[in-house]
C-alpha positions in Angstrom: -48.1 -72.6 -100.0 -51.4 -70.6 -99.7 -49.9 -68.4 -97.0 -46.8 -67.8 -99.1 -49.0 -66.8 -102.0 -50.9 -64.4 -99.8 -47.7 -62.9 -98.5 -46.4 -62.4 -102.0 -49.6 -60.9 -103.2 -49.5 -58.5 -100.2 -46.0 -57.4 -101.2 -47.0 -56.9 -104.8 -50.1 -54.8 -103.9 -48.4 -52.8 -101.1 -45.4 -52.0 -103.3 -47.8 -51.0 -106.1 -49.6 -48.6 -103.8 -46.6 -46.8 -102.4 -44.8 -46.6 -105.8 -47.9 -45.3 -107.6 -48.7 -42.7 -105.0 -45.0 -41.6 -104.7 -44.1 -41.5 -108.3 -47.4 -39.7 -109.1 -46.4 -37.0 -106.7 -43.0 -36.7 -108.4 -44.8 -36.5 -111.8 -47.0 -33.7 -110.5 -44.0 -31.9 -109.1 -42.0 -32.2 -112.3 -44.8 -31.5 -114.9 -46.9 -28.9 -113.1 -44.2 -27.5 -110.8 -46.7 -27.0 -108.0 -45.4 -29.4 -105.3 -42.3 -28.6 -103.2 -39.9 -31.0 -101.6 -41.7 -31.2 -98.3 -45.0 -31.9 -100.0 -43.6 -34.6 -102.2 -41.8 -36.1 -99.1 -45.1 -36.0 -97.2 -47.0 -37.8 -100.0 -44.3 -40.5 -100.2 -44.6 -41.0 -96.5 -48.4 -41.2 -96.6 -48.1 -43.7 -99.5 -45.8 -45.9 -97.4 -48.2 -45.7 -94.4 -51.2 -46.5 -96.5 -49.5 -49.4 -98.2 -48.6 -50.9 -94.9 -52.1 -50.4 -93.5 -53.6 -52.0 -96.6 -51.5 -55.2 -96.7 -50.1 -56.0 -93.2 -53.1 -58.2 -92.4 -52.0 -60.8 -95.0 -48.3 -60.1 -95.7 -45.1 -59.0 -93.9 -45.6 -55.6 -95.5 -41.9 -55.1 -96.2 -42.5 -53.5 -99.6 -38.8 -53.1 -100.1 -36.2 -55.8 -101.0 -33.7 -54.1 -98.6 -36.2 -54.5 -95.7 -36.9 -58.2 -96.7 -33.1 -58.9 -96.7 -32.8 -57.3 -93.3 -35.6 -59.4 -91.9 -34.0 -62.5 -93.3 -30.6 -61.6 -91.8 -32.3 -61.1 -88.4 -34.3 -64.4 -88.8 -37.6 -62.6 -88.7 -38.4 -63.9 -92.2 -37.5 -67.4 -93.5 -34.8 -67.3 -96.2 -36.8 -69.6 -98.5 -39.6 -67.1 -98.8 -37.5 -64.1 -99.6 -37.0 -64.6 -103.3 -40.7 -64.7 -104.0 -41.4 -61.7 -101.8 -38.7 -59.7 -103.5 -39.9 -60.8 -106.9 -43.5 -59.7 -106.0 -42.1 -56.3 -104.9 -40.4 -55.7 -108.2 -43.6 -56.7 -110.1 -45.7 -54.4 -108.0 -43.3 -51.5 -108.7 -43.2 -52.3 -112.5 -47.1 -52.3 -112.6 -47.2 -49.0 -110.7 -44.6 -47.5 -113.0 -46.7 -48.5 -116.1 -49.8 -47.0 -114.6 -48.0 -43.7 -113.8 -46.8 -43.5 -117.3 -50.3 -44.0 -118.9 -51.9 -41.6 -116.4 -49.4 -38.8 -117.1 -48.5 -39.8 -120.7 -50.0 -36.8 -122.4 -48.8 -34.3 -119.8 -45.3 -35.7 -120.0 -45.3 -35.3 -123.7 -46.6 -31.7 -123.4 -43.9 -30.9 -120.9 -41.2 -32.3 -123.2 -42.5 -30.4 -126.1 -42.7 -27.1 -124.1 -39.1 -27.5 -122.9 -37.8 -28.9 -126.1 -36.7 -32.2 -124.5 -35.8 -35.1 -126.8 -36.8 -38.3 -125.0 -33.8 -40.5 -124.6 -31.3 -37.6 -124.4 -29.3 -36.7 -121.3 -31.6 -33.7 -120.9 -34.6 -36.0 -120.7 -33.6 -37.0 -117.2 -35.8 -34.2 -116.2 -38.8 -36.4 -117.1 -37.2 -39.8 -116.6 -36.8 -38.8 -112.9 -40.6 -39.3 -112.6 -39.8 -43.0 -112.7 -36.3 -43.8 -111.5 -33.8 -41.7 -109.5 -30.7 -39.9 -110.7 -27.8 -38.3 -109.1 -27.3 -35.5 -108.8 -31.0 -34.8 -108.7 -31.9 -33.2 -112.1 -34.4 -31.0 -110.3 -31.7 -29.5 -108.1 -30.1 -27.0 -110.4 -27.8 -25.7 -107.7 -26.1 -29.1 -107.4 -23.8 -29.5 -110.4 -22.1 -32.8 -109.6 -22.2 -35.7 -107.1 -19.9 -38.7 -107.2 -21.1 -42.3 -107.3 -19.4 -42.9 -103.9 -21.2 -39.9 -102.3 -24.5 -40.9 -103.8 -24.1 -44.5 -102.7 -23.3 -43.3 -99.1 -26.4 -41.1 -99.0 -28.6 -43.9 -100.1 -27.0 -46.3 -97.7 -27.3 -44.0 -94.7 -30.9 -43.1 -95.6 -31.8 -46.8 -95.8 -29.9 -47.5 -92.6 -32.1 -45.0 -90.7 -35.3 -46.4 -92.2 -34.5 -50.1 -91.5 -33.1 -49.3 -88.0 -36.3 -47.4 -87.2 -38.4 -50.4 -88.5 -36.6 -52.8 -86.2 -36.9 -50.5 -83.2 -40.6 -49.7 -83.8 -41.5 -53.4 -84.1 -39.5 -54.3 -81.0 -41.3 -51.7 -78.7 -44.4 -53.5 -77.5 -45.9 -50.3 -75.9 -46.3 -48.7 -79.3 -49.9 -49.1 -80.6 -50.1 -51.3 -83.6 -51.8 -48.7 -85.7 -49.1 -46.2 -85.0 -46.4 -48.3 -86.6 -47.2 -47.5 -90.2 -47.5 -43.8 -89.4 -44.1 -43.8 -87.7 -42.5 -45.6 -90.7 -44.1 -43.3 -93.1 -43.0 -40.3 -91.2 -39.5 -41.6 -91.2 -39.5 -42.0 -94.9 -40.7 -38.4 -95.3 -38.0 -37.1 -93.1 -35.3 -39.0 -94.9 -36.5 -37.8 -98.3 -36.3 -34.2 -97.1 -32.6 -34.6 -96.5 -31.5 -37.1 -99.1 -33.7 -36.3 -102.1 -32.0 -33.0 -103.0 -28.9 -35.1 -103.8 -30.1 -38.5 -105.1 -33.9 -38.3 -105.1 -33.9 -40.7 -102.1 -34.6 -44.1 -103.6 -34.1 -46.2 -100.4 -35.8 -49.1 -102.1 -34.4 -51.2 -105.0 -37.8 -52.2 -106.2 -39.2 -48.7 -106.1 -36.2 -47.5 -108.2 -35.6 -50.3 -110.6 -39.2 -51.3 -111.4 -40.3 -47.8 -112.7 -36.9 -47.4 -114.3 -37.5 -50.4 -116.5 -40.8 -48.9 -117.5 -39.1 -45.6 -118.5 -36.5 -47.4 -120.6 -39.3 -49.3 -122.5 -41.2 -46.1 -123.3 -38.6 -44.0 -125.0 -36.0 -43.0 -122.5 -33.8 -46.1 -123.3 -30.4 -46.1 -121.6 -30.9 -42.7 -120.2 -33.4 -44.2 -117.8 -30.6 -46.1 -116.1 -27.8 -43.7 -115.8 -25.3 -41.6 -117.8 -22.6 -43.1 -115.7 -21.6 -46.7 -116.2 -23.6 -48.9 -113.7 -24.1 -45.9 -111.5 -27.8 -46.6 -110.9 -27.0 -50.2 -110.0 -24.4 -49.2 -107.4 -26.3 -46.3 -105.9 -29.9 -47.4 -105.9 -29.6 -51.2 -105.4 -26.3 -51.9 -103.7 -26.5 -48.7 -101.6 -29.8 -49.6 -99.8 -28.6 -53.2 -99.3 -25.5 -52.0 -97.6 -27.6 -49.6 -95.4 -29.9 -52.4 -94.5 -27.1 -54.8 -93.6 -25.5 -52.1 -91.3 -28.9 -51.5 -89.7 -29.1 -55.3 -89.0 -25.7 -55.2 -87.3 -26.6 -52.1 -85.3 -30.0 -53.5 -84.2 -28.5 -56.9 -83.1 -25.8 -55.1 -81.1 -28.2 -52.8 -79.3 -30.6 -55.7 -78.8 -28.2 -57.6 -76.6 
């Protein structure tokens, strides 16, 4: 029981670290417009690496429900521990989302006033995107539309690459232990560079849904979830789960 509690605490703390660092970079990019895509992607990757470094000594350091599910399916994590680990990940993401809001609260309000954005309107996705993801990416003005199926595919393929790399990195015994978080973080950064212009690259149901709940509670309401019925559920929760499951299958096939 004590070990399970430490594992869950590690998932909570680790997810908090990566979501706080990552969402803060998005906030700075949106509000102050002085971070480009590559810089935001690099900060997200660094956040992932730091979160793994900080918590892997006392937790599995999955920090992502899709990764936890993948580890359960490949029998690397006991099924009975998964619900608590996933719950802890969501709590960590919610706490991080709340802290991001309170840190940038005044600046967000100033940005909304300057751009005449009414919080809760469709146009306020431009600030809601600090917390949860939207498709098409509100920051990509050249992309006018993106179907739910296309967005789901992008999130699934991005998560597939991430989870497959995690499996492979952990299976190669010659890779130094301290290099593993860096490789995973770099993988996240690369995926974001290609997927984020379309869907903001969630790749993680907890990272998406936790801060999204925070946004909905602080004025964005239903706009925080999606303007399209259940779109955010399909794309940012089911999409990564599908990608993780396919990665499991691919890993098990190539492992034989």
